[in-house]
N, C-alpha and C positions, 0 to 999 in steps of 0.2 A: 485530161486535167480534172475532170469532174470526179473520177475514181479516187484520186489522191485526196481531194477535198472531202469526199464522203467518208473515207477511212479516218482522216484526222478528226472529223466531227464525231465519229463513233468512238474513237479513242478518248476524246474529251468527255463524252457522256459516260463512258465506262469508268474513267478516272473519278468523275464526280460521284458515281454510284459506289465505287469502292471506298472513296473517302468518307462518304456518308455511313457506310456499313462499319468502317473502322471507328468512327467517332461514336456510333451507337454502342459498339462493343466496349469502348473505353468507359462509357457511362455505366454499363452493367458491372464492370469491374470496380468502379468507384463506389457504386451502391452497396456492394458486398462487404465493404469495410476494409479493403486492403490499404487504402490511403487515409483512413480515419485515424485520428489521434485518440488515445485513451482519455476519457474525461475524468478529471479528478473529483472525488467525492468528498464533500466537506461534512464532517460529522456535526450535528446540531446538539448532540447529547452532552450533558456536562461531563467534565473529566472524572474518571473514576478515582476516588480518594482511597489511598491505601490505609488499611486498618493498622493502627500502631498501638503498642502497649508500653506503658512506662515501667521500666525496670531499674534496679539498682546495679550499677557497675561494680567491678571489684575494688576500685579505688574509692567508692562511697558516693559517687555522683549519680543523680537520677537522669536517665537517658530514655529517649523514645526509640523503640525498635519495631521494625516491620514484623507483623505476626508471621508472615510467610517465611521469614528467616529464622524463626525460633523453632527448636526441636520441642517435641511435646514434653511437658514437665510431668514427672512421676508423682509429685506431691509436694506439700509444703515442707520446708526444713525448719529445724528448731532455731530458737534465738541464739543458742550457744554456737551452733554450726555457722550461723550467719556472722556472728562476731568473730569467729575464727577465720572466716573466709575473707573478710574485709581487711585490706592492707592498711596498716597504721602509717600515717605520714610522719 
């Protein structure tokens, strides 16, 4: 009977040892970042303001347009070209 009791005691101590090793291995996996969520970063800088330019539309209204949307202008046009370009209502 003592042999059976001694083997069950050894099994219990072995199970405790293996359980401890398993828990320690889980801690190392947890520390590497497998289970970590990505932290969101909040920007403290003020929002970037788009640069706009006031231009005259074809129907004669003054509108603001983002500079990034404008193709480069070749030069100024004459007054007569402008008057011919504006649609008369």
